[in-house]
N, CA, C and O atoms as a CHARMM CRD file, in Angstrom:
* protein
*
  308
    1    1 UNK  N      0.88700  -1.14600   0.02300 PROA 1      0.00000
    2    1 UNK  CA    -0.02300   0.11900   0.04800 PROA 1      0.00000
    3    1 UNK  C      0.79100   1.22800  -0.01100 PROA 1      0.00000
    4    1 UNK  O      1.77900   1.22700   0.72400 PROA 1      0.00000
    5    2 UNK  N      0.57500   2.24500  -0.77900 PROA 2      0.00000
    6    2 UNK  CA     1.86800   3.54400  -1.30500 PROA 2      0.00000
    7    2 UNK  C      0.95100   4.86000   0.49600 PROA 2      0.00000
    8    2 UNK  O     -0.17400   4.94800   0.98800 PROA 2      0.00000
    9    3 UNK  N      2.15300   5.45200   0.74100 PROA 3      0.00000
   10    3 UNK  CA     1.85000   6.06600   1.72900 PROA 3      0.00000
   11    3 UNK  C      1.16900   6.65200   1.71000 PROA 3      0.00000
   12    3 UNK  O      0.81200   6.52100   2.88100 PROA 3      0.00000
   13    4 UNK  N      0.33600   7.54900   1.19800 PROA 4      0.00000
   14    4 UNK  CA    -0.78400   8.24200   1.16300 PROA 4      0.00000
   15    4 UNK  C     -1.74500   7.47100   1.41800 PROA 4      0.00000
   16    4 UNK  O     -2.13000   7.82900   2.53100 PROA 4      0.00000
   17    5 UNK  N     -2.55500   6.38500   0.97500 PROA 5      0.00000
   18    5 UNK  CA    -3.29900   5.20500   0.62200 PROA 5      0.00000
   19    5 UNK  C     -3.38400   4.82100   2.62300 PROA 5      0.00000
   20    5 UNK  O     -4.29500   4.80300   3.45000 PROA 5      0.00000
   21    6 UNK  N     -1.81800   4.56400   2.66400 PROA 6      0.00000
   22    6 UNK  CA    -2.43500   4.04600   4.28600 PROA 6      0.00000
   23    6 UNK  C     -2.36400   5.06500   5.38500 PROA 6      0.00000
   24    6 UNK  O     -2.56000   4.79900   6.57100 PROA 6      0.00000
   25    7 UNK  N     -2.03500   6.38900   4.85000 PROA 7      0.00000
   26    7 UNK  CA    -2.60400   7.22100   5.40400 PROA 7      0.00000
   27    7 UNK  C     -3.64200   8.10900   5.62600 PROA 7      0.00000
   28    7 UNK  O     -3.97300   9.02100   6.38300 PROA 7      0.00000
   29    8 UNK  N     -4.07800   7.39700   4.53400 PROA 8      0.00000
   30    8 UNK  CA    -5.67800   7.81900   4.46800 PROA 8      0.00000
   31    8 UNK  C     -6.70700   6.95400   5.17300 PROA 8      0.00000
   32    8 UNK  O     -7.88000   7.27900   5.36100 PROA 8      0.00000
   33    9 UNK  N     -6.29800   6.14200   5.43600 PROA 9      0.00000
   34    9 UNK  CA    -6.99700   4.59600   6.00100 PROA 9      0.00000
   35    9 UNK  C     -6.92500   4.73600   7.50200 PROA 9      0.00000
   36    9 UNK  O     -7.90700   4.36700   8.14600 PROA 9      0.00000
   37   10 UNK  N     -5.69100   5.31300   8.24500 PROA 10     0.00000
   38   10 UNK  CA    -5.76600   5.53400   9.43900 PROA 10     0.00000
   39   10 UNK  C     -6.84900   6.32000  10.23800 PROA 10     0.00000
   40   10 UNK  O     -7.45100   6.02800  11.27100 PROA 10     0.00000
   41   11 UNK  N     -6.91800   7.83200   9.11000 PROA 11     0.00000
   42   11 UNK  CA    -7.98600   8.94200   8.94800 PROA 11     0.00000
   43   11 UNK  C     -9.06200   8.48900   9.12600 PROA 11     0.00000
   44   11 UNK  O     -9.75500   8.81100  10.09100 PROA 11     0.00000
   45   12 UNK  N     -9.53300   7.38400   7.94900 PROA 12     0.00000
   46   12 UNK  CA   -10.74100   6.80100   8.04800 PROA 12     0.00000
   47   12 UNK  C    -10.93500   5.94300   9.16000 PROA 12     0.00000
   48   12 UNK  O    -12.09400   5.83200   9.56100 PROA 12     0.00000
   49   13 UNK  N    -10.32100   5.51100   9.55900 PROA 13     0.00000
   50   13 UNK  CA   -10.68800   4.51100  10.67100 PROA 13     0.00000
   51   13 UNK  C    -11.24800   5.45000  11.56500 PROA 13     0.00000
   52   13 UNK  O    -12.47000   5.36000  11.68600 PROA 13     0.00000
   53   14 UNK  N    -10.66900   6.34700  12.24000 PROA 14     0.00000
   54   14 UNK  CA   -11.36000   7.34400  13.24400 PROA 14     0.00000
   55   14 UNK  C    -12.48300   8.02300  12.48500 PROA 14     0.00000
   56   14 UNK  O    -13.57200   8.13300  13.04600 PROA 14     0.00000
   57   15 UNK  N    -12.33800   8.41400  11.45300 PROA 15     0.00000
   58   15 UNK  CA   -13.52800   9.79100  11.31600 PROA 15     0.00000
   59   15 UNK  C    -14.78600   9.09900  10.55900 PROA 15     0.00000
   60   15 UNK  O    -15.70700   9.69900  10.00500 PROA 15     0.00000
   61   16 UNK  N    -14.57100   7.40600  10.68700 PROA 16     0.00000
   62   16 UNK  CA   -15.96100   6.72100  10.19600 PROA 16     0.00000
   63   16 UNK  C    -16.86600   6.81500  10.97400 PROA 16     0.00000
   64   16 UNK  O    -18.02300   6.73400  10.56200 PROA 16     0.00000
   65   17 UNK  N    -16.49100   7.07800  12.75100 PROA 17     0.00000
   66   17 UNK  CA   -17.21400   6.36000  13.74000 PROA 17     0.00000
   67   17 UNK  C    -18.30300   7.49800  13.82700 PROA 17     0.00000
   68   17 UNK  O    -19.36500   7.29300  14.41500 PROA 17     0.00000
   69   18 UNK  N    -17.88400   9.22900  12.96100 PROA 18     0.00000
   70   18 UNK  CA   -18.50000   9.82700  13.33900 PROA 18     0.00000
   71   18 UNK  C    -19.41800  10.39600  12.35300 PROA 18     0.00000
   72   18 UNK  O    -19.11100  10.23900  11.17100 PROA 18     0.00000
   73   19 UNK  N    -20.81000  11.21900  12.71800 PROA 19     0.00000
   74   19 UNK  CA   -21.62800  11.53800  12.42500 PROA 19     0.00000
   75   19 UNK  C    -21.19900  12.59100  11.10400 PROA 19     0.00000
   76   19 UNK  O    -20.24400  13.34100  11.30500 PROA 19     0.00000
   77   20 UNK  N    -21.77800  12.63900   9.99500 PROA 20     0.00000
   78   20 UNK  CA   -21.50900  13.85900   8.83100 PROA 20     0.00000
   79   20 UNK  C    -19.85100  14.41300   8.56000 PROA 20     0.00000
   80   20 UNK  O    -19.20300  15.45800   8.50300 PROA 20     0.00000
   81   21 UNK  N    -19.67100  12.78100   8.43000 PROA 21     0.00000
   82   21 UNK  CA   -18.09600  12.95700   7.91000 PROA 21     0.00000
   83   21 UNK  C    -17.60000  12.82900   6.67500 PROA 21     0.00000
   84   21 UNK  O    -17.95500  11.69200   6.36200 PROA 21     0.00000
   85   22 UNK  N    -16.79500  13.43600   5.46100 PROA 22     0.00000
   86   22 UNK  CA   -16.22200  12.09800   4.41400 PROA 22     0.00000
   87   22 UNK  C    -15.63000  12.51100   3.77400 PROA 22     0.00000
   88   22 UNK  O    -15.84500  13.68100   3.45900 PROA 22     0.00000
   89   23 UNK  N    -14.62800  11.85700   3.25300 PROA 23     0.00000
   90   23 UNK  CA   -13.26900  12.63300   2.45900 PROA 23     0.00000
   91   23 UNK  C    -13.04500  12.50500   1.04100 PROA 23     0.00000
   92   23 UNK  O    -13.78500  11.69900   0.47700 PROA 23     0.00000
   93   24 UNK  N    -12.49100  12.90100   0.57800 PROA 24     0.00000
   94   24 UNK  CA   -12.30600  13.56800  -0.85900 PROA 24     0.00000
   95   24 UNK  C    -10.75600  13.30400  -1.41100 PROA 24     0.00000
   96   24 UNK  O     -9.86600  13.01900  -0.61000 PROA 24     0.00000
   97   25 UNK  N    -10.57900  13.38500  -2.40800 PROA 25     0.00000
   98   25 UNK  CA    -9.10800  13.47100  -3.39200 PROA 25     0.00000
   99   25 UNK  C     -8.85400  14.59300  -3.75500 PROA 25     0.00000
  100   25 UNK  O     -9.60700  15.01500  -4.63200 PROA 25     0.00000
  101   26 UNK  N     -7.70000  15.57600  -3.26200 PROA 26     0.00000
  102   26 UNK  CA    -7.44500  17.23900  -3.46600 PROA 26     0.00000
  103   26 UNK  C     -6.23800  17.49900  -3.32400 PROA 26     0.00000
  104   26 UNK  O     -5.68200  17.51500  -2.22600 PROA 26     0.00000
  105   27 UNK  N     -5.68400  17.73300  -4.40300 PROA 27     0.00000
  106   27 UNK  CA    -4.49000  18.53200  -4.61900 PROA 27     0.00000
  107   27 UNK  C     -3.49700  17.56300  -4.57800 PROA 27     0.00000
  108   27 UNK  O     -2.31100  17.89000  -4.61700 PROA 27     0.00000
  109   28 UNK  N     -3.91800  16.20100  -4.49300 PROA 28     0.00000
  110   28 UNK  CA    -2.81100  15.38200  -4.63800 PROA 28     0.00000
  111   28 UNK  C     -2.72800  14.50800  -3.05900 PROA 28     0.00000
  112   28 UNK  O     -1.93700  13.62500  -2.72600 PROA 28     0.00000
  113   29 UNK  N     -3.51000  14.93900  -2.51700 PROA 29     0.00000
  114   29 UNK  CA    -3.36000  14.22900  -1.64200 PROA 29     0.00000
  115   29 UNK  C     -4.98600  13.82200  -0.95100 PROA 29     0.00000
  116   29 UNK  O     -5.89400  13.62400  -1.75800 PROA 29     0.00000
  117   30 UNK  N     -5.24100  13.72800   0.36600 PROA 30     0.00000
  118   30 UNK  CA    -6.51500  13.61300   0.66300 PROA 30     0.00000
  119   30 UNK  C     -7.20600  15.10200   1.85600 PROA 30     0.00000
  120   30 UNK  O     -6.41200  15.72100   2.56300 PROA 30     0.00000
  121   31 UNK  N     -8.49100  15.38200   1.85400 PROA 31     0.00000
  122   31 UNK  CA    -9.08500  16.01700   2.81000 PROA 31     0.00000
  123   31 UNK  C    -10.04600  15.53500   3.57800 PROA 31     0.00000
  124   31 UNK  O    -10.40100  14.50700   2.99900 PROA 31     0.00000
  125   32 UNK  N    -10.73200  15.67300   4.61600 PROA 32     0.00000
  126   32 UNK  CA   -11.57900  15.19000   5.16000 PROA 32     0.00000
  127   32 UNK  C    -12.33000  16.05300   5.95100 PROA 32     0.00000
  128   32 UNK  O    -11.75000  17.04400   6.39500 PROA 32     0.00000
  129   33 UNK  N    -13.69700  15.84900   6.26300 PROA 33     0.00000
  130   33 UNK  CA   -14.85000  17.01700   6.32100 PROA 33     0.00000
  131   33 UNK  C    -15.66700  16.60800   7.10500 PROA 33     0.00000
  132   33 UNK  O    -16.42800  15.68400   6.81600 PROA 33     0.00000
  133   34 UNK  N    -15.67600  17.48000   8.75300 PROA 34     0.00000
  134   34 UNK  CA   -16.79400  17.24800   9.33300 PROA 34     0.00000
  135   34 UNK  C    -17.98800  18.12400   8.87400 PROA 34     0.00000
  136   34 UNK  O    -17.66200  19.30000   8.71400 PROA 34     0.00000
  137   35 UNK  N    -19.38800  17.82300   8.60400 PROA 35     0.00000
  138   35 UNK  CA   -19.92700  18.62300   8.50200 PROA 35     0.00000
  139   35 UNK  C    -20.15500  20.06700   7.41900 PROA 35     0.00000
  140   35 UNK  O    -20.76700  21.13000   7.52800 PROA 35     0.00000
  141   36 UNK  N    -19.31100  19.43400   6.37500 PROA 36     0.00000
  142   36 UNK  CA   -18.69900  20.52400   5.39300 PROA 36     0.00000
  143   36 UNK  C    -17.51000  21.14600   5.95900 PROA 36     0.00000
  144   36 UNK  O    -16.83800  21.56700   5.01800 PROA 36     0.00000
  145   37 UNK  N    -16.95900  21.39000   7.05600 PROA 37     0.00000
  146   37 UNK  CA   -15.50200  21.73400   6.85600 PROA 37     0.00000
  147   37 UNK  C    -14.39500  20.99200   7.00800 PROA 37     0.00000
  148   37 UNK  O    -14.38100  19.87600   7.52700 PROA 37     0.00000
  149   38 UNK  N    -13.59600  21.48500   6.63800 PROA 38     0.00000
  150   38 UNK  CA   -12.51300  20.59400   6.45600 PROA 38     0.00000
  151   38 UNK  C    -11.75500  21.16700   7.83500 PROA 38     0.00000
  152   38 UNK  O    -11.46000  22.27900   8.27400 PROA 38     0.00000
  153   39 UNK  N    -11.56000  19.33000   8.40900 PROA 39     0.00000
  154   39 UNK  CA   -10.98400  19.31400   9.94100 PROA 39     0.00000
  155   39 UNK  C     -9.63600  18.72300   9.47800 PROA 39     0.00000
  156   39 UNK  O     -8.67100  19.27000  10.01300 PROA 39     0.00000
  157   40 UNK  N     -9.26000  17.46100   8.37000 PROA 40     0.00000
  158   40 UNK  CA    -7.50900  17.56700   8.14200 PROA 40     0.00000
  159   40 UNK  C     -7.51600  17.57900   7.10600 PROA 40     0.00000
  160   40 UNK  O     -8.39900  17.93300   6.32500 PROA 40     0.00000
  161   41 UNK  N     -6.18000  17.05700   6.88100 PROA 41     0.00000
  162   41 UNK  CA    -6.01900  16.28800   5.16900 PROA 41     0.00000
  163   41 UNK  C     -4.32100  15.89000   5.40700 PROA 41     0.00000
  164   41 UNK  O     -3.71300  15.86900   6.47700 PROA 41     0.00000
  165   42 UNK  N     -3.76700  15.56800   3.93600 PROA 42     0.00000
  166   42 UNK  CA    -2.73400  14.58900   3.79700 PROA 42     0.00000
  167   42 UNK  C     -2.47200  15.48800   2.93500 PROA 42     0.00000
  168   42 UNK  O     -3.14500  15.72100   1.93100 PROA 42     0.00000
  169   43 UNK  N     -0.97700  16.32700   3.45100 PROA 43     0.00000
  170   43 UNK  CA    -0.22900  17.04200   2.31700 PROA 43     0.00000
  171   43 UNK  C      0.93700  16.05200   2.35200 PROA 43     0.00000
  172   43 UNK  O      1.12200  15.54900   3.46000 PROA 43     0.00000
  173   44 UNK  N      1.81600  15.64100   1.30800 PROA 44     0.00000
  174   44 UNK  CA     3.40800  14.80200   1.38300 PROA 44     0.00000
  175   44 UNK  C      2.99600  14.25900   2.20500 PROA 44     0.00000
  176   44 UNK  O      1.84100  13.90800   2.44300 PROA 44     0.00000
  177   45 UNK  N      3.93000  14.13000   2.74400 PROA 45     0.00000
  178   45 UNK  CA     3.79500  12.92900   4.09000 PROA 45     0.00000
  179   45 UNK  C      3.51400  13.67900   5.30100 PROA 45     0.00000
  180   45 UNK  O      4.10700  13.77500   6.37500 PROA 45     0.00000
  181   46 UNK  N      3.00100  13.92300   5.07600 PROA 46     0.00000
  182   46 UNK  CA     2.32100  15.02000   7.19800 PROA 46     0.00000
  183   46 UNK  C      0.43000  15.05100   6.37000 PROA 46     0.00000
  184   46 UNK  O     -0.04200  15.40200   5.28900 PROA 46     0.00000
  185   47 UNK  N     -0.17500  14.38000   7.84300 PROA 47     0.00000
  186   47 UNK  CA    -0.51700  14.88600   8.38800 PROA 47     0.00000
  187   47 UNK  C     -1.31100  16.51900   8.47100 PROA 47     0.00000
  188   47 UNK  O     -0.49100  17.30300   8.94900 PROA 47     0.00000
  189   48 UNK  N     -1.94700  16.85500   8.31600 PROA 48     0.00000
  190   48 UNK  CA    -2.76400  18.89100   8.29600 PROA 48     0.00000
  191   48 UNK  C     -4.24200  18.11200   8.79700 PROA 48     0.00000
  192   48 UNK  O     -5.08100  17.32600   8.35700 PROA 48     0.00000
  193   49 UNK  N     -3.88900  19.02000  10.20300 PROA 49     0.00000
  194   49 UNK  CA    -5.20400  19.28300  10.99600 PROA 49     0.00000
  195   49 UNK  C     -5.06700  20.41200  11.44200 PROA 49     0.00000
  196   49 UNK  O     -4.06500  21.04600  11.77300 PROA 49     0.00000
  197   50 UNK  N     -6.93700  20.81800  11.43400 PROA 50     0.00000
  198   50 UNK  CA    -6.94200  21.95400  12.16600 PROA 50     0.00000
  199   50 UNK  C     -7.66800  22.23200  13.41600 PROA 50     0.00000
  200   50 UNK  O     -8.54400  21.53800  13.93300 PROA 50     0.00000
  201   51 UNK  N     -7.12600  23.46300  13.86900 PROA 51     0.00000
  202   51 UNK  CA    -7.37900  23.54200  15.34000 PROA 51     0.00000
  203   51 UNK  C     -7.29500  24.76000  15.75400 PROA 51     0.00000
  204   51 UNK  O     -6.41400  25.57200  15.47000 PROA 51     0.00000
  205   52 UNK  N     -8.34200  24.92800  16.53000 PROA 52     0.00000
  206   52 UNK  CA    -8.60000  26.20100  17.19600 PROA 52     0.00000
  207   52 UNK  C     -6.76200  26.72900  17.50000 PROA 52     0.00000
  208   52 UNK  O     -5.62200  26.26600  17.48100 PROA 52     0.00000
  209   53 UNK  N     -7.33100  27.68600  17.69900 PROA 53     0.00000
  210   53 UNK  CA    -5.85900  28.93300  18.32000 PROA 53     0.00000
  211   53 UNK  C     -5.41500  28.45700  19.39200 PROA 53     0.00000
  212   53 UNK  O     -4.18600  28.54000  19.37700 PROA 53     0.00000
  213   54 UNK  N     -5.77800  28.01400  20.28600 PROA 54     0.00000
  214   54 UNK  CA    -5.89700  27.66500  21.78500 PROA 54     0.00000
  215   54 UNK  C     -4.97900  26.32500  21.85800 PROA 54     0.00000
  216   54 UNK  O     -4.04100  26.00000  22.58500 PROA 54     0.00000
  217   55 UNK  N     -5.61800  25.73100  20.85300 PROA 55     0.00000
  218   55 UNK  CA    -5.29200  23.93700  20.38200 PROA 55     0.00000
  219   55 UNK  C     -3.97700  23.81900  19.66300 PROA 55     0.00000
  220   55 UNK  O     -3.09200  22.96500  19.72200 PROA 55     0.00000
  221   56 UNK  N     -4.08700  24.75900  19.07400 PROA 56     0.00000
  222   56 UNK  CA    -2.34800  25.28000  17.98300 PROA 56     0.00000
  223   56 UNK  C     -1.47500  25.78100  18.76600 PROA 56     0.00000
  224   56 UNK  O     -0.27300  25.62800  18.55400 PROA 56     0.00000
  225   57 UNK  N     -1.97200  26.49500  19.84900 PROA 57     0.00000
  226   57 UNK  CA    -0.75400  27.05400  20.71300 PROA 57     0.00000
  227   57 UNK  C     -0.21200  25.89400  22.15900 PROA 57     0.00000
  228   57 UNK  O      0.72300  26.15500  22.91600 PROA 57     0.00000
  229   58 UNK  N     -0.59700  25.34000  22.19200 PROA 58     0.00000
  230   58 UNK  CA    -0.87700  24.01700  23.23300 PROA 58     0.00000
  231   58 UNK  C      0.03100  22.86300  22.52200 PROA 58     0.00000
  232   58 UNK  O      1.04100  22.31300  22.96100 PROA 58     0.00000
  233   59 UNK  N     -0.80800  22.62800  20.99400 PROA 59     0.00000
  234   59 UNK  CA     0.09500  21.41100  19.83700 PROA 59     0.00000
  235   59 UNK  C      1.48700  21.93200  19.34900 PROA 59     0.00000
  236   59 UNK  O      2.34300  21.25700  18.77600 PROA 59     0.00000
  237   60 UNK  N      1.53100  22.77400  19.55900 PROA 60     0.00000
  238   60 UNK  CA     3.12100  22.95100  18.65700 PROA 60     0.00000
  239   60 UNK  C      4.05600  23.80300  19.59400 PROA 60     0.00000
  240   60 UNK  O      4.78700  24.70800  19.19000 PROA 60     0.00000
  241   61 UNK  N      3.92800  23.37400  20.94900 PROA 61     0.00000
  242   61 UNK  CA     5.02200  22.80500  21.83500 PROA 61     0.00000
  243   61 UNK  C      5.43500  21.28500  21.76400 PROA 61     0.00000
  244   61 UNK  O      6.38800  20.69900  22.27800 PROA 61     0.00000
  245   62 UNK  N      4.66000  20.94700  21.15500 PROA 62     0.00000
  246   62 UNK  CA     5.47500  19.35400  21.44700 PROA 62     0.00000
  247   62 UNK  C      6.38600  19.35500  19.53700 PROA 62     0.00000
  248   62 UNK  O      6.33700  19.96700  18.46900 PROA 62     0.00000
  249   63 UNK  N      7.03000  18.34300  20.12900 PROA 63     0.00000
  250   63 UNK  CA     7.83000  18.20400  19.02300 PROA 63     0.00000
  251   63 UNK  C      7.70500  17.90600  17.83400 PROA 63     0.00000
  252   63 UNK  O      8.28000  18.42400  16.87700 PROA 63     0.00000
  253   64 UNK  N      6.65200  16.72500  17.83800 PROA 64     0.00000
  254   64 UNK  CA     6.04300  16.04500  16.74800 PROA 64     0.00000
  255   64 UNK  C      4.98300  17.04200  15.83900 PROA 64     0.00000
  256   64 UNK  O      4.46000  16.77200  14.75700 PROA 64     0.00000
  257   65 UNK  N      4.87500  18.06300  16.51100 PROA 65     0.00000
  258   65 UNK  CA     3.96500  19.10000  15.65900 PROA 65     0.00000
  259   65 UNK  C      4.90000  20.58400  14.92700 PROA 65     0.00000
  260   65 UNK  O      5.76200  21.30200  15.43500 PROA 65     0.00000
  261   66 UNK  N      4.23600  20.60000  13.50400 PROA 66     0.00000
  262   66 UNK  CA     5.46600  22.55600  13.40600 PROA 66     0.00000
  263   66 UNK  C      3.40000  22.84000  12.37900 PROA 66     0.00000
  264   66 UNK  O      2.34500  22.21700  12.25800 PROA 66     0.00000
  265   67 UNK  N      4.00500  24.14100  11.95300 PROA 67     0.00000
  266   67 UNK  CA     2.22800  24.96300  11.55400 PROA 67     0.00000
  267   67 UNK  C      3.04300  24.48300  10.18200 PROA 67     0.00000
  268   67 UNK  O      4.15300  24.09600   9.81600 PROA 67     0.00000
  269   68 UNK  N      1.71100  24.78000   9.68100 PROA 68     0.00000
  270   68 UNK  CA     1.05700  24.70300   8.06200 PROA 68     0.00000
  271   68 UNK  C      1.64500  25.92900   7.96300 PROA 68     0.00000
  272   68 UNK  O      1.70700  26.89800   8.72000 PROA 68     0.00000
  273   69 UNK  N      2.24500  25.58100   6.40400 PROA 69     0.00000
  274   69 UNK  CA     2.60300  26.77900   5.96500 PROA 69     0.00000
  275   69 UNK  C      2.54700  26.49000   4.57600 PROA 69     0.00000
  276   69 UNK  O      3.35700  25.78900   3.97000 PROA 69     0.00000
  277   70 UNK  N      1.23300  27.24500   3.94600 PROA 70     0.00000
  278   70 UNK  CA     1.12700  27.82000   2.21800 PROA 70     0.00000
  279   70 UNK  C      1.74900  28.53100   1.85100 PROA 70     0.00000
  280   70 UNK  O      1.61100  29.52100   2.56900 PROA 70     0.00000
  281   71 UNK  N      2.33200  28.68400   1.22100 PROA 71     0.00000
  282   71 UNK  CA     2.79800  30.11600   0.14400 PROA 71     0.00000
  283   71 UNK  C      3.77000  30.19900   1.33700 PROA 71     0.00000
  284   71 UNK  O      3.37700  29.11800   1.77400 PROA 71     0.00000
  285   72 UNK  N      4.47800  30.47600   2.01700 PROA 72     0.00000
  286   72 UNK  CA     5.32600  30.79100   3.02900 PROA 72     0.00000
  287   72 UNK  C      4.34000  31.59900   4.35500 PROA 72     0.00000
  288   72 UNK  O      4.76900  32.15800   5.36400 PROA 72     0.00000
  289   73 UNK  N      2.71600  31.38500   3.84700 PROA 73     0.00000
  290   73 UNK  CA     1.87100  32.23800   4.92300 PROA 73     0.00000
  291   73 UNK  C      1.66900  30.88100   6.10300 PROA 73     0.00000
  292   73 UNK  O      1.47500  29.74300   5.67500 PROA 73     0.00000
  293   74 UNK  N      1.73200  31.12600   7.39800 PROA 74     0.00000
  294   74 UNK  CA     1.39700  30.16100   8.63100 PROA 74     0.00000
  295   74 UNK  C     -0.01300  30.11500   8.45800 PROA 74     0.00000
  296   74 UNK  O     -0.64900  31.16800   8.42300 PROA 74     0.00000
  297   75 UNK  N     -0.66600  28.82700   8.32600 PROA 75     0.00000
  298   75 UNK  CA    -2.12000  28.95100   8.26300 PROA 75     0.00000
  299   75 UNK  C     -2.86500  28.24500  10.03500 PROA 75     0.00000
  300   75 UNK  O     -2.62000  27.11100  10.44500 PROA 75     0.00000
  301   76 UNK  N     -3.46900  28.95100  10.54600 PROA 76     0.00000
  302   76 UNK  CA    -3.81100  28.63800  11.83800 PROA 76     0.00000
  303   76 UNK  C     -5.66600  29.25500  11.87200 PROA 76     0.00000
  304   76 UNK  O     -6.23800  30.25800  11.44600 PROA 76     0.00000
  305   77 UNK  N     -6.19500  27.71000  12.80600 PROA 77     0.00000
  306   77 UNK  CA    -7.64600  27.72700  12.69300 PROA 77     0.00000
  307   77 UNK  C     -8.24200  26.86700  11.34900 PROA 77     0.00000
  308   77 UNK  O     -9.45400  26.80600  11.14300 PROA 77     0.00000
């Protein structure tokens, strides 16, 4: 199994238990939605999580997290 498909399988195991979720291929990766809002994604070899500002400040202190940058800009929230 290719890396992205393996990563997709792991996220789908979690979100498939939640109501009103779906996943779709996009931009060479995958996007995951709850009630129509993107909550996570796969970008390259990384998971992208959409966290609120408070959770982002907490998570970024951990060595496994880093800010997601698009065109040089950090995306938060």
